Predicted model as a PDB file, atoms N, CA, C, CB and O in Angstrom, pLDDT in the B-factor column:
MODEL        1                                                                  
ATOM      1  N   MET A   1      -2.713  19.959   0.178  1.00 85.00           N  
ATOM      2  CA  MET A   1      -3.745  19.982  -0.826  1.00 85.00           C  
ATOM      3  C   MET A   1      -4.480  21.320  -0.797  1.00 85.00           C  
ATOM      4  CB  MET A   1      -4.718  18.823  -0.618  1.00 85.00           C  
ATOM      5  O   MET A   1      -4.699  21.938  -1.838  1.00 85.00           O  
ATOM      6  N   LEU A   2      -4.855  21.759   0.396  1.00 86.00           N  
ATOM      7  CA  LEU A   2      -5.577  23.019   0.496  1.00 86.00           C  
ATOM      8  C   LEU A   2      -4.722  24.207   0.065  1.00 86.00           C  
ATOM      9  CB  LEU A   2      -6.063  23.223   1.914  1.00 86.00           C  
ATOM     10  O   LEU A   2      -5.219  25.134  -0.575  1.00 86.00           O  
ATOM     11  N   ALA A   3      -3.442  24.180   0.412  1.00 90.00           N  
ATOM     12  CA  ALA A   3      -2.550  25.268   0.005  1.00 90.00           C  
ATOM     13  C   ALA A   3      -2.451  25.342  -1.512  1.00 90.00           C  
ATOM     14  CB  ALA A   3      -1.152  25.080   0.619  1.00 90.00           C  
ATOM     15  O   ALA A   3      -2.479  26.433  -2.082  1.00 90.00           O  
ATOM     16  N   SER A   4      -2.338  24.205  -2.165  1.00 90.00           N  
ATOM     17  CA  SER A   4      -2.265  24.178  -3.627  1.00 90.00           C  
ATOM     18  C   SER A   4      -3.555  24.671  -4.252  1.00 90.00           C  
ATOM     19  CB  SER A   4      -1.956  22.770  -4.122  1.00 90.00           C  
ATOM     20  O   SER A   4      -3.537  25.442  -5.211  1.00 90.00           O  
ATOM     21  N   ALA A   5      -4.675  24.223  -3.704  1.00 87.00           N  
ATOM     22  CA  ALA A   5      -5.974  24.614  -4.260  1.00 87.00           C  
ATOM     23  C   ALA A   5      -6.228  26.104  -4.102  1.00 87.00           C  
ATOM     24  CB  ALA A   5      -7.094  23.828  -3.591  1.00 87.00           C  
ATOM     25  O   ALA A   5      -6.742  26.744  -5.020  1.00 87.00           O  
ATOM     26  N   THR A   6      -5.878  26.662  -2.959  1.00 85.00           N  
ATOM     27  CA  THR A   6      -6.132  28.083  -2.748  1.00 85.00           C  
ATOM     28  C   THR A   6      -5.115  28.968  -3.462  1.00 85.00           C  
ATOM     29  CB  THR A   6      -6.126  28.393  -1.270  1.00 85.00           C  
ATOM     30  O   THR A   6      -5.425  30.111  -3.800  1.00 85.00           O  
ATOM     31  N   ALA A   7      -3.912  28.462  -3.696  1.00 91.00           N  
ATOM     32  CA  ALA A   7      -2.880  29.247  -4.379  1.00 91.00           C  
ATOM     33  C   ALA A   7      -3.251  29.539  -5.830  1.00 91.00           C  
ATOM     34  CB  ALA A   7      -1.546  28.514  -4.328  1.00 91.00           C  
ATOM     35  O   ALA A   7      -2.842  30.563  -6.378  1.00 91.00           O  
ATOM     36  N   THR A   8      -4.016  28.657  -6.451  1.00 90.00           N  
ATOM     37  CA  THR A   8      -4.392  28.869  -7.850  1.00 90.00           C  
ATOM     38  C   THR A   8      -5.490  29.895  -8.012  1.00 90.00           C  
ATOM     39  CB  THR A   8      -4.827  27.575  -8.467  1.00 90.00           C  
ATOM     40  O   THR A   8      -5.669  30.458  -9.092  1.00 90.00           O  
ATOM     41  N   ASP A   9      -6.239  30.143  -6.925  1.00 85.00           N  
ATOM     42  CA  ASP A   9      -7.367  31.069  -6.959  1.00 85.00           C  
ATOM     43  C   ASP A   9      -8.400  30.648  -8.005  1.00 85.00           C  
ATOM     44  CB  ASP A   9      -6.877  32.489  -7.246  1.00 85.00           C  
ATOM     45  O   ASP A   9      -9.086  31.488  -8.587  1.00 85.00           O  
ATOM     46  N   GLN A  10      -8.499  29.343  -8.234  1.00 89.00           N  
ATOM     47  CA  GLN A  10      -9.465  28.779  -9.170  1.00 89.00           C  
ATOM     48  C   GLN A  10     -10.366  27.815  -8.403  1.00 89.00           C  
ATOM     49  CB  GLN A  10      -8.748  28.057 -10.363  1.00 89.00           C  
ATOM     50  O   GLN A  10      -9.924  27.208  -7.427  1.00 89.00           O  
ATOM     51  N   PRO A  11     -11.596  27.665  -8.817  1.00 89.00           N  
ATOM     52  CA  PRO A  11     -12.471  26.711  -8.131  1.00 89.00           C  
ATOM     53  C   PRO A  11     -12.013  25.275  -8.369  1.00 89.00           C  
ATOM     54  CB  PRO A  11     -13.922  26.883  -8.600  1.00 89.00           C  
ATOM     55  O   PRO A  11     -11.486  24.947  -9.432  1.00 89.00           O  
ATOM     56  N   VAL A  12     -12.218  24.436  -7.379  1.00 93.00           N  
ATOM     57  CA  VAL A  12     -11.894  23.018  -7.494  1.00 93.00           C  
ATOM     58  C   VAL A  12     -13.141  22.309  -8.023  1.00 93.00           C  
ATOM     59  CB  VAL A  12     -11.426  22.413  -6.108  1.00 93.00           C  
ATOM     60  O   VAL A  12     -14.232  22.465  -7.476  1.00 93.00           O  
ATOM     61  N   ALA A  13     -12.967  21.529  -9.092  1.00 94.00           N  
ATOM     62  CA  ALA A  13     -14.106  20.855  -9.715  1.00 94.00           C  
ATOM     63  C   ALA A  13     -14.483  19.572  -8.995  1.00 94.00           C  
ATOM     64  CB  ALA A  13     -13.800  20.552 -11.161  1.00 94.00           C  
ATOM     65  O   ALA A  13     -15.634  19.138  -9.057  1.00 94.00           O  
ATOM     66  N   GLY A  14     -13.530  18.965  -8.317  1.00 95.00           N  
ATOM     67  CA  GLY A  14     -13.802  17.712  -7.625  1.00 95.00           C  
ATOM     68  C   GLY A  14     -12.526  17.163  -7.030  1.00 95.00           C  
ATOM     69  O   GLY A  14     -11.438  17.692  -7.258  1.00 95.00           O  
ATOM     70  N   VAL A  15     -12.672  16.097  -6.266  1.00 95.00           N  
ATOM     71  CA  VAL A  15     -11.532  15.439  -5.628  1.00 95.00           C  
ATOM     72  C   VAL A  15     -11.495  14.004  -6.113  1.00 95.00           C  
ATOM     73  CB  VAL A  15     -11.625  15.506  -4.064  1.00 95.00           C  
ATOM     74  O   VAL A  15     -12.506  13.303  -6.069  1.00 95.00           O  
ATOM     75  N   LEU A  16     -10.328  13.560  -6.578  1.00 94.00           N  
ATOM     76  CA  LEU A  16     -10.101  12.165  -6.941  1.00 94.00           C  
ATOM     77  C   LEU A  16      -9.173  11.589  -5.883  1.00 94.00           C  
ATOM     78  CB  LEU A  16      -9.492  12.021  -8.398  1.00 94.00           C  
ATOM     79  O   LEU A  16      -8.023  12.010  -5.766  1.00 94.00           O  
ATOM     80  N   TRP A  17      -9.663  10.638  -5.122  1.00 90.00           N  
ATOM     81  CA  TRP A  17      -8.909  10.046  -4.022  1.00 90.00           C  
ATOM     82  C   TRP A  17      -8.557   8.621  -4.396  1.00 90.00           C  
ATOM     83  CB  TRP A  17      -9.714  10.090  -2.691  1.00 90.00           C  
ATOM     84  O   TRP A  17      -9.444   7.792  -4.603  1.00 90.00           O  
ATOM     85  N   TYR A  18      -7.270   8.331  -4.483  1.00 87.00           N  
ATOM     86  CA  TYR A  18      -6.811   6.980  -4.798  1.00 87.00           C  
ATOM     87  C   TYR A  18      -6.388   6.310  -3.502  1.00 87.00           C  
ATOM     88  CB  TYR A  18      -5.635   6.999  -5.832  1.00 87.00           C  
ATOM     89  O   TYR A  18      -5.345   6.639  -2.937  1.00 87.00           O  
ATOM     90  N   GLN A  19      -7.186   5.386  -3.040  1.00 76.00           N  
ATOM     91  CA  GLN A  19      -6.928   4.716  -1.769  1.00 76.00           C  
ATOM     92  C   GLN A  19      -5.898   3.614  -1.952  1.00 76.00           C  
ATOM     93  CB  GLN A  19      -8.227   4.140  -1.184  1.00 76.00           C  
ATOM     94  O   GLN A  19      -6.015   2.771  -2.842  1.00 76.00           O  
ATOM     95  N   VAL A  20      -4.899   3.639  -1.100  1.00 70.00           N  
ATOM     96  CA  VAL A  20      -3.889   2.579  -1.105  1.00 70.00           C  
ATOM     97  C   VAL A  20      -4.102   1.686   0.112  1.00 70.00           C  
ATOM     98  CB  VAL A  20      -2.447   3.175  -1.108  1.00 70.00           C  
ATOM     99  O   VAL A  20      -5.097   1.834   0.821  1.00 70.00           O  
ATOM    100  N   GLY A  21      -3.201   0.786   0.355  1.00 69.00           N  
ATOM    101  CA  GLY A  21      -3.404  -0.229   1.375  1.00 69.00           C  
ATOM    102  C   GLY A  21      -3.068   0.142   2.794  1.00 69.00           C  
ATOM    103  O   GLY A  21      -3.093  -0.731   3.661  1.00 69.00           O  
ATOM    104  N   SER A  22      -2.756   1.386   3.082  1.00 69.00           N  
ATOM    105  CA  SER A  22      -2.347   1.741   4.435  1.00 69.00           C  
ATOM    106  C   SER A  22      -3.481   1.591   5.442  1.00 69.00           C  
ATOM    107  CB  SER A  22      -1.827   3.159   4.459  1.00 69.00           C  
ATOM    108  O   SER A  22      -3.222   1.502   6.642  1.00 69.00           O  
ATOM    109  N   ASP A  23      -4.719   1.562   4.991  1.00 69.00           N  
ATOM    110  CA  ASP A  23      -5.856   1.399   5.891  1.00 69.00           C  
ATOM    111  C   ASP A  23      -6.390  -0.031   5.894  1.00 69.00           C  
ATOM    112  CB  ASP A  23      -6.962   2.358   5.505  1.00 69.00           C  
ATOM    113  O   ASP A  23      -7.536  -0.264   6.279  1.00 69.00           O  
ATOM    114  N   ALA A  24      -5.575  -0.978   5.471  1.00 68.00           N  
ATOM    115  CA  ALA A  24      -6.037  -2.361   5.386  1.00 68.00           C  
ATOM    116  C   ALA A  24      -5.674  -3.181   6.613  1.00 68.00           C  
ATOM    117  CB  ALA A  24      -5.466  -3.015   4.161  1.00 68.00           C  
ATOM    118  O   ALA A  24      -5.945  -4.381   6.654  1.00 68.00           O  
ATOM    119  N   GLY A  25      -5.077  -2.567   7.593  1.00 72.00           N  
ATOM    120  CA  GLY A  25      -4.742  -3.300   8.804  1.00 72.00           C  
ATOM    121  C   GLY A  25      -5.974  -3.606   9.635  1.00 72.00           C  
ATOM    122  O   GLY A  25      -6.965  -2.877   9.580  1.00 72.00           O  
ATOM    123  N   VAL A  26      -5.915  -4.665  10.392  1.00 74.00           N  
ATOM    124  CA  VAL A  26      -7.044  -5.089  11.204  1.00 74.00           C  
ATOM    125  C   VAL A  26      -7.471  -3.996  12.175  1.00 74.00           C  
ATOM    126  CB  VAL A  26      -6.698  -6.358  11.965  1.00 74.00           C  
ATOM    127  O   VAL A  26      -8.663  -3.838  12.436  1.00 74.00           O  
ATOM    128  N   GLU A  27      -6.525  -3.244  12.710  1.00 79.00           N  
ATOM    129  CA  GLU A  27      -6.838  -2.216  13.693  1.00 79.00           C  
ATOM    130  C   GLU A  27      -7.464  -0.968  13.067  1.00 79.00           C  
ATOM    131  CB  GLU A  27      -5.588  -1.834  14.443  1.00 79.00           C  
ATOM    132  O   GLU A  27      -8.341  -0.349  13.669  1.00 79.00           O  
ATOM    133  N   VAL A  28      -7.027  -0.599  11.882  1.00 78.00           N  
ATOM    134  CA  VAL A  28      -7.472   0.674  11.294  1.00 78.00           C  
ATOM    135  C   VAL A  28      -8.594   0.542  10.270  1.00 78.00           C  
ATOM    136  CB  VAL A  28      -6.313   1.349  10.646  1.00 78.00           C  
ATOM    137  O   VAL A  28      -9.277   1.527   9.991  1.00 78.00           O  
ATOM    138  N   ALA A  29      -8.805  -0.630   9.709  1.00 76.00           N  
ATOM    139  CA  ALA A  29      -9.847  -0.806   8.689  1.00 76.00           C  
ATOM    140  C   ALA A  29     -11.233  -0.385   9.182  1.00 76.00           C  
ATOM    141  CB  ALA A  29      -9.890  -2.256   8.240  1.00 76.00           C  
ATOM    142  O   ALA A  29     -11.973   0.235   8.418  1.00 76.00           O  
ATOM    143  N   PRO A  30     -11.616  -0.692  10.422  1.00 79.00           N  
ATOM    144  CA  PRO A  30     -12.949  -0.267  10.882  1.00 79.00           C  
ATOM    145  C   PRO A  30     -13.121   1.253  10.956  1.00 79.00           C  
ATOM    146  CB  PRO A  30     -13.225  -0.859  12.242  1.00 79.00           C  
ATOM    147  O   PRO A  30     -14.252   1.737  10.983  1.00 79.00           O  
ATOM    148  N   LEU A  31     -12.047   1.996  10.989  1.00 86.00           N  
ATOM    149  CA  LEU A  31     -12.117   3.452  11.085  1.00 86.00           C  
ATOM    150  C   LEU A  31     -12.227   4.127   9.728  1.00 86.00           C  
ATOM    151  CB  LEU A  31     -10.909   3.976  11.808  1.00 86.00           C  
ATOM    152  O   LEU A  31     -12.513   5.322   9.657  1.00 86.00           O  
ATOM    153  N   TYR A  32     -12.003   3.380   8.645  1.00 83.00           N  
ATOM    154  CA  TYR A  32     -11.877   3.952   7.310  1.00 83.00           C  
ATOM    155  C   TYR A  32     -13.101   4.770   6.899  1.00 83.00           C  
ATOM    156  CB  TYR A  32     -11.643   2.851   6.306  1.00 83.00           C  
ATOM    157  O   TYR A  32     -12.953   5.917   6.478  1.00 83.00           O  
ATOM    158  N   THR A  33     -14.285   4.215   7.009  1.00 84.00           N  
ATOM    159  CA  THR A  33     -15.488   4.912   6.540  1.00 84.00           C  
ATOM    160  C   THR A  33     -15.676   6.232   7.271  1.00 84.00           C  
ATOM    161  CB  THR A  33     -16.728   4.031   6.728  1.00 84.00           C  
ATOM    162  O   THR A  33     -15.909   7.266   6.643  1.00 84.00           O  
ATOM    163  N   ARG A  34     -15.578   6.201   8.588  1.00 89.00           N  
ATOM    164  CA  ARG A  34     -15.762   7.433   9.370  1.00 89.00           C  
ATOM    165  C   ARG A  34     -14.716   8.473   8.998  1.00 89.00           C  
ATOM    166  CB  ARG A  34     -15.690   7.134  10.877  1.00 89.00           C  
ATOM    167  O   ARG A  34     -15.035   9.654   8.857  1.00 89.00           O  
ATOM    168  N   ARG A  35     -13.478   8.045   8.839  1.00 89.00           N  
ATOM    169  CA  ARG A  35     -12.410   8.988   8.491  1.00 89.00           C  
ATOM    170  C   ARG A  35     -12.604   9.584   7.105  1.00 89.00           C  
ATOM    171  CB  ARG A  35     -11.057   8.300   8.566  1.00 89.00           C  
ATOM    172  O   ARG A  35     -12.330  10.767   6.906  1.00 89.00           O  
ATOM    173  N   MET A  36     -13.064   8.803   6.151  1.00 89.00           N  
ATOM    174  CA  MET A  36     -13.294   9.335   4.804  1.00 89.00           C  
ATOM    175  C   MET A  36     -14.450  10.324   4.795  1.00 89.00           C  
ATOM    176  CB  MET A  36     -13.573   8.196   3.819  1.00 89.00           C  
ATOM    177  O   MET A  36     -14.391  11.339   4.100  1.00 89.00           O  
ATOM    178  N   ILE A  37     -15.483  10.044   5.549  1.00 93.00           N  
ATOM    179  CA  ILE A  37     -16.606  10.980   5.652  1.00 93.00           C  
ATOM    180  C   ILE A  37     -16.130  12.291   6.258  1.00 93.00           C  
ATOM    181  CB  ILE A  37     -17.754  10.377   6.501  1.00 93.00           C  
ATOM    182  O   ILE A  37     -16.489  13.368   5.783  1.00 93.00           O  
ATOM    183  N   GLU A  38     -15.327  12.200   7.299  1.00 96.00           N  
ATOM    184  CA  GLU A  38     -14.788  13.404   7.936  1.00 96.00           C  
ATOM    185  C   GLU A  38     -13.873  14.181   6.993  1.00 96.00           C  
ATOM    186  CB  GLU A  38     -14.026  13.033   9.206  1.00 96.00           C  
ATOM    187  O   GLU A  38     -13.912  15.411   6.967  1.00 96.00           O  
ATOM    188  N   LEU A  39     -13.052  13.472   6.219  1.00 94.00           N  
ATOM    189  CA  LEU A  39     -12.155  14.136   5.273  1.00 94.00           C  
ATOM    190  C   LEU A  39     -12.942  14.868   4.192  1.00 94.00           C  
ATOM    191  CB  LEU A  39     -11.205  13.117   4.634  1.00 94.00           C  
ATOM    192  O   LEU A  39     -12.641  16.019   3.875  1.00 94.00           O  
ATOM    193  N   ALA A  40     -13.945  14.207   3.625  1.00 96.00           N  
ATOM    194  CA  ALA A  40     -14.766  14.849   2.591  1.00 96.00           C  
ATOM    195  C   ALA A  40     -15.482  16.069   3.156  1.00 96.00           C  
ATOM    196  CB  ALA A  40     -15.792  13.852   2.013  1.00 96.00           C  
ATOM    197  O   ALA A  40     -15.525  17.119   2.515  1.00 96.00           O  
ATOM    198  N   ARG A  41     -16.036  15.935   4.337  1.00 97.00           N  
ATOM    199  CA  ARG A  41     -16.750  17.049   4.975  1.00 97.00           C  
ATOM    200  C   ARG A  41     -15.810  18.234   5.224  1.00 97.00           C  
ATOM    201  CB  ARG A  41     -17.384  16.587   6.306  1.00 97.00           C  
ATOM    202  O   ARG A  41     -16.161  19.380   4.943  1.00 97.00           O  
ATOM    203  N   ALA A  42     -14.619  17.952   5.752  1.00 96.00           N  
ATOM    204  CA  ALA A  42     -13.657  19.016   6.053  1.00 96.00           C  
ATOM    205  C   ALA A  42     -13.157  19.697   4.772  1.00 96.00           C  
ATOM    206  CB  ALA A  42     -12.466  18.446   6.845  1.00 96.00           C  
ATOM    207  O   ALA A  42     -12.986  20.916   4.739  1.00 96.00           O  
ATOM    208  N   THR A  43     -12.926  18.909   3.728  1.00 94.00           N  
ATOM    209  CA  THR A  43     -12.455  19.486   2.467  1.00 94.00           C  
ATOM    210  C   THR A  43     -13.520  20.398   1.868  1.00 94.00           C  
ATOM    211  CB  THR A  43     -12.079  18.373   1.466  1.00 94.00           C  
ATOM    212  O   THR A  43     -13.218  21.500   1.411  1.00 94.00           O  
ATOM    213  N   ARG A  44     -14.752  19.939   1.874  1.00 96.00           N  
ATOM    214  CA  ARG A  44     -15.842  20.775   1.357  1.00 96.00           C  
ATOM    215  C   ARG A  44     -15.979  22.059   2.167  1.00 96.00           C  
ATOM    216  CB  ARG A  44     -17.168  20.001   1.376  1.00 96.00           C  
ATOM    217  O   ARG A  44     -16.197  23.136   1.613  1.00 96.00           O  
ATOM    218  N   ARG A  45     -15.850  21.929   3.471  1.00 95.00           N  
ATOM    219  CA  ARG A  45     -15.937  23.117   4.337  1.00 95.00           C  
ATOM    220  C   ARG A  45     -14.787  24.077   4.051  1.00 95.00           C  
ATOM    221  CB  ARG A  45     -15.924  22.707   5.829  1.00 95.00           C  
ATOM    222  O   ARG A  45     -15.009  25.269   3.839  1.00 95.00           O  
ATOM    223  N   ASP A  46     -13.566  23.564   4.044  1.00 92.00           N  
ATOM    224  CA  ASP A  46     -12.391  24.416   3.881  1.00 92.00           C  
ATOM    225  C   ASP A  46     -12.317  25.066   2.507  1.00 92.00           C  
ATOM    226  CB  ASP A  46     -11.142  23.616   4.124  1.00 92.00           C  
ATOM    227  O   ASP A  46     -11.791  26.170   2.373  1.00 92.00           O  
ATOM    228  N   LEU A  47     -12.835  24.395   1.490  1.00 91.00           N  
ATOM    229  CA  LEU A  47     -12.848  24.976   0.144  1.00 91.00           C  
ATOM    230  C   LEU A  47     -14.124  25.764  -0.135  1.00 91.00           C  
ATOM    231  CB  LEU A  47     -12.689  23.880  -0.897  1.00 91.00           C  
ATOM    232  O   LEU A  47     -14.317  26.289  -1.232  1.00 91.00           O  
ATOM    233  N   ARG A  48     -14.993  25.839   0.873  1.00 91.00           N  
ATOM    234  CA  ARG A  48     -16.263  26.556   0.743  1.00 91.00           C  
ATOM    235  C   ARG A  48     -17.057  26.067  -0.477  1.00 91.00           C  
ATOM    236  CB  ARG A  48     -16.010  28.070   0.635  1.00 91.00           C  
ATOM    237  O   ARG A  48     -17.582  26.852  -1.266  1.00 91.00           O  
ATOM    238  N   SER A  49     -17.117  24.746  -0.590  1.00 93.00           N  
ATOM    239  CA  SER A  49     -17.802  24.117  -1.708  1.00 93.00           C  
ATOM    240  C   SER A  49     -18.601  22.916  -1.196  1.00 93.00           C  
ATOM    241  CB  SER A  49     -16.789  23.684  -2.807  1.00 93.00           C  
ATOM    242  O   SER A  49     -18.143  21.778  -1.297  1.00 93.00           O  
ATOM    243  N   PRO A  50     -19.791  23.165  -0.650  1.00 96.00           N  
ATOM    244  CA  PRO A  50     -20.546  22.094  -0.005  1.00 96.00           C  
ATOM    245  C   PRO A  50     -20.956  20.944  -0.921  1.00 96.00           C  
ATOM    246  CB  PRO A  50     -21.757  22.663   0.606  1.00 96.00           C  
ATOM    247  O   PRO A  50     -21.236  19.845  -0.441  1.00 96.00           O  
ATOM    248  N   GLY A  51     -20.994  21.178  -2.210  1.00 96.00           N  
ATOM    249  CA  GLY A  51     -21.377  20.117  -3.142  1.00 96.00           C  
ATOM    250  C   GLY A  51     -20.205  19.505  -3.886  1.00 96.00           C  
ATOM    251  O   GLY A  51     -20.399  18.824  -4.893  1.00 96.00           O  
ATOM    252  N   LEU A  52     -18.986  19.739  -3.403  1.00 97.00           N  
ATOM    253  CA  LEU A  52     -17.784  19.255  -4.088  1.00 97.00           C  
ATOM    254  C   LEU A  52     -17.841  17.746  -4.286  1.00 97.00           C  
ATOM    255  CB  LEU A  52     -16.524  19.636  -3.297  1.00 97.00           C  
ATOM    256  O   LEU A  52     -17.936  17.002  -3.310  1.00 97.00           O  
ATOM    257  N   PRO A  53     -17.783  17.279  -5.539  1.00 97.00           N  
ATOM    258  CA  PRO A  53     -17.829  15.833  -5.787  1.00 97.00           C  
ATOM    259  C   PRO A  53     -16.542  15.134  -5.341  1.00 97.00           C  
ATOM    260  CB  PRO A  53     -18.073  15.563  -7.273  1.00 97.00           C  
ATOM    261  O   PRO A  53     -15.446  15.680  -5.464  1.00 97.00           O  
ATOM    262  N   TRP A  54     -16.699  13.943  -4.832  1.00 95.00           N  
ATOM    263  CA  TRP A  54     -15.575  13.087  -4.458  1.00 95.00           C  
ATOM    264  C   TRP A  54     -15.686  11.795  -5.249  1.00 95.00           C  
ATOM    265  CB  TRP A  54     -15.554  12.805  -2.915  1.00 95.00           C  
ATOM    266  O   TRP A  54     -16.758  11.193  -5.319  1.00 95.00           O  
ATOM    267  N   VAL A  55     -14.574  11.367  -5.848  1.00 94.00           N  
ATOM    268  CA  VAL A  55     -14.487  10.072  -6.517  1.00 94.00           C  
ATOM    269  C   VAL A  55     -13.393   9.301  -5.792  1.00 94.00           C  
ATOM    270  CB  VAL A  55     -14.181  10.218  -8.076  1.00 94.00           C  
ATOM    271  O   VAL A  55     -12.255   9.760  -5.694  1.00 94.00           O  
ATOM    272  N   ILE A  56     -13.746   8.134  -5.291  1.00 88.00           N  
ATOM    273  CA  ILE A  56     -12.787   7.332  -4.535  1.00 88.00           C  
ATOM    274  C   ILE A  56     -12.466   6.071  -5.327  1.00 88.00           C  
ATOM    275  CB  ILE A  56     -13.342   6.974  -3.122  1.00 88.00           C  
ATOM    276  O   ILE A  56     -13.356   5.301  -5.687  1.00 88.00           O  
ATOM    277  N   VAL A  57     -11.177   5.876  -5.590  1.00 85.00           N  
ATOM    278  CA  VAL A  57     -10.695   4.700  -6.301  1.00 85.00           C  
ATOM    279  C   VAL A  57     -10.077   3.770  -5.275  1.00 85.00           C  
ATOM    280  CB  VAL A  57      -9.666   5.079  -7.422  1.00 85.00           C  
ATOM    281  O   VAL A  57      -9.247   4.185  -4.466  1.00 85.00           O  
ATOM    282  N   GLN A  58     -10.482   2.520  -5.312  1.00 74.00           N  
ATOM    283  CA  GLN A  58      -9.965   1.544  -4.367  1.00 74.00           C  
ATOM    284  C   GLN A  58      -9.015   0.599  -5.087  1.00 74.00           C  
ATOM    285  CB  GLN A  58     -11.114   0.760  -3.697  1.00 74.00           C  
ATOM    286  O   GLN A  58      -9.223   0.273  -6.256  1.00 74.00           O  
ATOM    287  N   LEU A  59      -7.978   0.163  -4.392  1.00 68.00           N  
ATOM    288  CA  LEU A  59      -7.109  -0.861  -4.941  1.00 68.00           C  
ATOM    289  C   LEU A  59      -7.929  -2.082  -5.309  1.00 68.00           C  
ATOM    290  CB  LEU A  59      -6.000  -1.231  -3.945  1.00 68.00           C  
ATOM    291  O   LEU A  59      -8.951  -2.374  -4.686  1.00 68.00           O  
ATOM    292  N   ALA A  60      -7.476  -2.785  -6.318  1.00 63.00           N  
ATOM    293  CA  ALA A  60      -8.160  -4.015  -6.703  1.00 63.00           C  
ATOM    294  C   ALA A  60      -8.092  -5.029  -5.569  1.00 63.00           C  
ATOM    295  CB  ALA A  60      -7.545  -4.602  -7.989  1.00 63.00           C  
ATOM    296  O   ALA A  60      -7.268  -4.909  -4.662  1.00 63.00           O  
ATOM    297  N   ARG A  61      -8.948  -6.005  -5.630  1.00 63.00           N  
ATOM    298  CA  ARG A  61      -8.929  -7.057  -4.614  1.00 63.00           C  
ATOM    299  C   ARG A  61      -7.555  -7.707  -4.577  1.00 63.00           C  
ATOM    300  CB  ARG A  61     -10.022  -8.114  -4.892  1.00 63.00           C  
ATOM    301  O   ARG A  61      -6.885  -7.844  -5.601  1.00 63.00           O  
ATOM    302  N   HIS A  62      -7.158  -8.098  -3.401  1.00 61.00           N  
ATOM    303  CA  HIS A  62      -5.856  -8.728  -3.214  1.00 61.00           C  
ATOM    304  C   HIS A  62      -6.025 -10.233  -3.283  1.00 61.00           C  
ATOM    305  CB  HIS A  62      -5.213  -8.307  -1.868  1.00 61.00           C  
ATOM    306  O   HIS A  62      -6.807 -10.817  -2.534  1.00 61.00           O  
ATOM    307  N   PHE A  63      -5.283 -10.857  -4.192  1.00 62.00           N  
ATOM    308  CA  PHE A  63      -5.309 -12.312  -4.309  1.00 62.00           C  
ATOM    309  C   PHE A  63      -3.989 -12.855  -3.794  1.00 62.00           C  
ATOM    310  CB  PHE A  63      -5.563 -12.764  -5.782  1.00 62.00           C  
ATOM    311  O   PHE A  63      -2.934 -12.277  -4.058  1.00 62.00           O  
ATOM    312  N   GLY A  64      -4.036 -13.938  -3.075  1.00 63.00           N  
ATOM    313  CA  GLY A  64      -2.813 -14.533  -2.541  1.00 63.00           C  
ATOM    314  C   GLY A  64      -2.911 -14.639  -1.035  1.00 63.00           C  
ATOM    315  O   GLY A  64      -3.993 -14.530  -0.457  1.00 63.00           O  
ATOM    316  N   GLN A  65      -1.793 -14.847  -0.422  1.00 63.00           N  
ATOM    317  CA  GLN A  65      -1.741 -15.012   1.018  1.00 63.00           C  
ATOM    318  C   GLN A  65      -1.871 -13.664   1.713  1.00 63.00           C  
ATOM    319  CB  GLN A  65      -0.443 -15.704   1.430  1.00 63.00           C  
ATOM    320  O   GLN A  65      -1.121 -12.734   1.418  1.00 63.00           O  
ATOM    321  N   LEU A  66      -2.803 -13.560   2.618  1.00 56.00           N  
ATOM    322  CA  LEU A  66      -3.018 -12.321   3.360  1.00 56.00           C  
ATOM    323  C   LEU A  66      -2.738 -12.483   4.843  1.00 56.00           C  
ATOM    324  CB  LEU A  66      -4.434 -11.836   3.161  1.00 56.00           C  
ATOM    325  O   LEU A  66      -2.899 -11.538   5.615  1.00 56.00           O  
ATOM    326  N   SER A  67      -2.327 -13.653   5.240  1.00 58.00           N  
ATOM    327  CA  SER A  67      -1.982 -13.916   6.635  1.00 58.00           C  
ATOM    328  C   SER A  67      -3.091 -13.475   7.598  1.00 58.00           C  
ATOM    329  CB  SER A  67      -0.681 -13.208   6.989  1.00 58.00           C  
ATOM    330  O   SER A  67      -2.817 -12.790   8.584  1.00 58.00           O  
ATOM    331  N   GLY A  68      -4.329 -13.860   7.319  1.00 57.00           N  
ATOM    332  CA  GLY A  68      -5.419 -13.548   8.223  1.00 57.00           C  
ATOM    333  C   GLY A  68      -5.970 -12.136   8.105  1.00 57.00           C  
ATOM    334  O   GLY A  68      -6.791 -11.736   8.930  1.00 57.00           O  
ATOM    335  N   ARG A  69      -5.546 -11.366   7.107  1.00 59.00           N  
ATOM    336  CA  ARG A  69      -5.984  -9.977   6.973  1.00 59.00           C  
ATOM    337  C   ARG A  69      -7.055  -9.804   5.904  1.00 59.00           C  
ATOM    338  CB  ARG A  69      -4.803  -9.093   6.652  1.00 59.00           C  
ATOM    339  O   ARG A  69      -7.356  -8.676   5.515  1.00 59.00           O  
ATOM    340  N   ARG A  70      -7.628 -10.888   5.428  1.00 57.00           N  
ATOM    341  CA  ARG A  70      -8.596 -10.802   4.327  1.00 57.00           C  
ATOM    342  C   ARG A  70      -9.743  -9.849   4.651  1.00 57.00           C  
ATOM    343  CB  ARG A  70      -9.153 -12.188   4.007  1.00 57.00           C  
ATOM    344  O   ARG A  70     -10.118  -9.046   3.796  1.00 57.00           O  
ATOM    345  N   SER A  71     -10.307  -9.908   5.842  1.00 59.00           N  
ATOM    346  CA  SER A  71     -11.428  -9.034   6.181  1.00 59.00           C  
ATOM    347  C   SER A  71     -11.020  -7.572   6.168  1.00 59.00           C  
ATOM    348  CB  SER A  71     -11.990  -9.400   7.543  1.00 59.00           C  
ATOM    349  O   SER A  71     -11.832  -6.715   5.821  1.00 59.00           O  
ATOM    350  N   ALA A  72      -9.790  -7.268   6.536  1.00 59.00           N  
ATOM    351  CA  ALA A  72      -9.328  -5.887   6.525  1.00 59.00           C  
ATOM    352  C   ALA A  72      -9.199  -5.365   5.093  1.00 59.00           C  
ATOM    353  CB  ALA A  72      -7.987  -5.770   7.257  1.00 59.00           C  
ATOM    354  O   ALA A  72      -9.524  -4.206   4.832  1.00 59.00           O  
ATOM    355  N   TRP A  73      -8.732  -6.196   4.168  1.00 58.00           N  
ATOM    356  CA  TRP A  73      -8.613  -5.767   2.777  1.00 58.00           C  
ATOM    357  C   TRP A  73      -9.972  -5.568   2.146  1.00 58.00           C  
ATOM    358  CB  TRP A  73      -7.815  -6.774   1.975  1.00 58.00           C  
ATOM    359  O   TRP A  73     -10.163  -4.630   1.371  1.00 58.00           O  
ATOM    360  N   ASN A  74     -10.913  -6.428   2.460  1.00 55.00           N  
ATOM    361  CA  ASN A  74     -12.236  -6.303   1.852  1.00 55.00           C  
ATOM    362  C   ASN A  74     -12.985  -5.115   2.411  1.00 55.00           C  
ATOM    363  CB  ASN A  74     -13.044  -7.571   2.066  1.00 55.00           C  
ATOM    364  O   ASN A  74     -14.120  -4.857   2.011  1.00 55.00           O  
TER     365      ASN A  74                                                      
ENDMDL                                                                          
END                                                                             
């Protein structure tokens, strides 16, 4: 992402992050918030844009059998 952004030599207007289900596991879900904060902070730092807007899109709620993983999805 950073290589693409810097190769254009144009300012980045914002980041659109589409979150998928890879962080919905019971073990990794509690880490999600901290990791996203760190990612946003690092991206702003690396692009030298402290006010860079972030828009995060989350998958819709999962309906059906989750085999005990409901709290991780939510």
